[in-house]
N, C-alpha and C positions, 0 to 999 in steps of 0.2 A: 261376239258375246251372245249368249242365248238367254231367254227368259229364265230358264232354270238356274242361271248364274246369279240372278237378282233376288233380293229379299225386300219385301214390302216394309216400309218404315212409317207409312202414313197414307192419308187420302186427302185429295184436294177438295175444297168446297165447290159450291155451284154458282158463285157469282164473284165479280170483281168489284172492289170498292172504288170510290172516286179517286183514290191515289194509285190505282193500278195493282193493288194487293189482292190476293186470293187467300182464303182461309186454308190452314193446314192442320189437319187432325193427326197428331202423332200417335203411333202405336207403341205400347209397352214402355212408356216413359223414355222415348227416344230423345236423345240430347240434340238440341238445336245446333250445336257447334259442328255437327256432322254435315250439315247442309252446305252445298257448294254446287258441284256438278251432280245432277240427279237424272234419273230415268223416269219417264212418265209412261205408265202402262194403261192403255185405253181398254174399254170393255171388248173391243173387237181384236184384242191382242196386238195392236200396233204399239210400238215402243218409240218414244222420242227422247232424245238427249238434250237437256237444257241446263242452263246455269242459273242458280238463285243469286240475284244481284242485291237483294235486301231482305232483311227479316224484321218484322214488327211484332214484338211480343208484349206490348203494353197492356192490353186487355185479353185478347186471345191471340193465338199464333197466326200470323199472316206472312206470306212470302211474295216476293216479286221475282218473276223470271224474265230472261233476256229475249224471249221470242213471243211477240204479241199474237201471231197467227196460231201458234201451238196453244197458247193460253185460251184464245177464243174457242179453239177446237175442244179443249178440256171442259170449258163451260158447257158447250153443246152436248158433250158426252155425259157429263154430270156424275160420273163414277170412276174417277181416275186415281189409280194407285201411284204413290211416289215410291220409287225403288232405288236401291243401291246395290252394287256388286257385293256378294257375300264376303269376299276377301277384305273389302274396305271396312265393312262392319266389324269383322273379326279383329282387325287391327285397332279400331277405335274403342272396342269394349274392354281394353285394358283398364284396370282400376285407376281412379284418380286418387292421389294421396292428399288427404285433408289433415293428416297428423300435425299436431302443434297449433292448429288454428283455434281461436277463441270462439266459444259458443255463447250466444245470447238468446234469451226468450223473454218476451214482454219487457224489453229494455233492461233486463237483469243479466249480469254475467253468470253463466251456468257452469262453466268449466273449460278445460282445454281438451281437444280431441287427442285421445291416447292411441287410437287405432282407427284405421278406415280400411274397408275391404269391399270388394264387389261380390255379391252373393249369387250372381248368375242372372239377376234381373235389374238390380240397381246398386249404387254405392250405399254403404251403411257406415255411419260414424259411431264411435264409442267414446263416452266421456264420463267422468265421475262428477256427481253433483256435490253440494256442500256437505252432505251427510255421508260422503264416500260411497254412495250407491251408484253402481254402473248403469248407465243409460245407453241404449242402442236406438238410433233413429235412422230410418231409411232416408236417403237424400233425394226425395221426390217432391214435386211441386206442392203437394198438399201439406207438407211439413216444413219446407224451406221457403222462407220469405226472400232471402238475399244471401249471396256469397260475394264478398268484396276483395278476396285475395288473402286477407289476414283474419277475417271474421266470418262466422256463419250465423245468420239471424234466422231463428226457427219460429214456427207458428203452429198452433193447434197440436201441441205435444203433451198437453196436460195428462192424457191417458197414459203415456209412457212414464211420466213422473209419478203417477199414482200407483204403478205396479209394485 
């Protein structure tokens, strides 16, 4: 595999916390579920293949990898890109279907998703509010508080409701 076969999905932080996690800054609303086996690209163009063994996204996104020596090397480098093969990303970017899920905002039922689609950057849901007004919301962290399988809990969408 060549570097040209890889796509950057994020960047590692510059320190390891007390639990062995390193921060991960995702690019372009990259979905955490993609992580597993990844490639690390160092500034001198060395590439290392590692496995993400744990993800912690409670406050910020942190990952734990299976090779402590490579992790220590990444900290010394300080500017390591996280990469995946282009084909893996292409397969994962197929849209997720949220149709039929219940939508809640500020503990109020807002409607049921009538359509969901991938717009090339992120998933978008469509639902009608109680006034039969169609609302479109991108499924990104700034607007999505939680998705639990049957329900979508939104936040900070007042601007969409006021349109």
